[in-house]
C-alpha positions in Angstrom: -3.3 -18.1 -2.9 -1.8 -16.1 -0.1 1.4 -18.4 0.3 2.8 -16.1 -2.6 3.0 -13.0 -0.3 5.9 -14.5 1.0 7.3 -14.2 -2.4 6.0 -10.9 -2.8 9.4 -9.0 -2.6 10.8 -11.2 -5.4 7.6 -10.5 -7.9 8.1 -6.8 -7.2 11.7 -6.9 -8.3 10.1 -8.2 -11.7 7.1 -7.2 -12.2 5.8 -3.7 -12.9 3.9 -2.2 -9.8 0.5 -2.2 -11.5 0.7 -5.7 -12.3 1.4 -6.6 -8.9 -1.5 -4.6 -8.2 -3.7 -6.5 -10.1 -2.4 -9.7 -8.7 -2.9 -8.6 -5.1 -6.5 -7.1 -6.2 -7.4 -10.5 -7.4 -6.4 -12.1 -4.2 -8.4 -9.7 -2.3 -11.2 -10.1 -4.3 -11.3 -14.2 -4.3 -10.7 -13.8 -0.2 -14.1 -11.4 -0.1 -15.7 -13.9 -2.3 -15.2 -16.8 -0.4 -15.9 -14.9 2.9 -19.7 -13.9 0.8 -19.7 -17.7 0.3 -18.9 -19.0 3.9 -21.0 -16.2 5.8 -23.9 -16.8 3.2 -24.0 -12.9 3.5 -25.8 -10.9 0.7 -28.4 -13.4 0.4 -30.9 -11.0 -1.6 -33.2 -13.2 -3.2 -33.0 -16.9 -2.0 -33.2 -19.0 -4.8 -33.0 -16.6 -7.2 -29.8 -14.3 -6.6 -28.1 -14.9 -3.2 -24.9 -15.4 -1.6 -23.8 -18.1 -4.1 -24.5 -16.1 -7.0 -22.7 -13.0 -5.4 -19.4 -15.5 -5.2 -19.9 -16.3 -8.6 -19.6 -12.3 -9.3 -16.5 -11.8 -7.2 -14.8 -15.2 -8.8 -15.2 -13.3 -12.2 -14.1 -10.2 -11.1 -10.8 -11.8 -9.5 -10.1 -13.8 -12.7 -10.7 -10.5 -14.6 -8.0 -9.0 -12.2 -5.5 -11.7 -12.5 -6.3 -11.7 -16.4 -5.3 -8.2 -16.7 -2.1 -9.0 -14.7 -0.9 -11.9 -16.6 -2.0 -9.8 -20.3 0.4 -6.9 -18.8 2.8 -9.5 -18.5 2.2 -10.9 -22.3 1.9 -7.7 -24.0 
């Protein structure tokens, strides 16, 4: 999680900047998803499509961002 901010300098030294950017983007998206879940905002149609479903969308987007970062290192 955000504890890795302490190692940001070391990560920037060994990772391409764009990979680091995707890692940060994923962290920000996960955090936004947590805020949506905790505050229960974006409750568009409760019981059908609400804050919980929005949280899942944020999780998928964040996981996708981290996947791109890992792919960038692996290839």
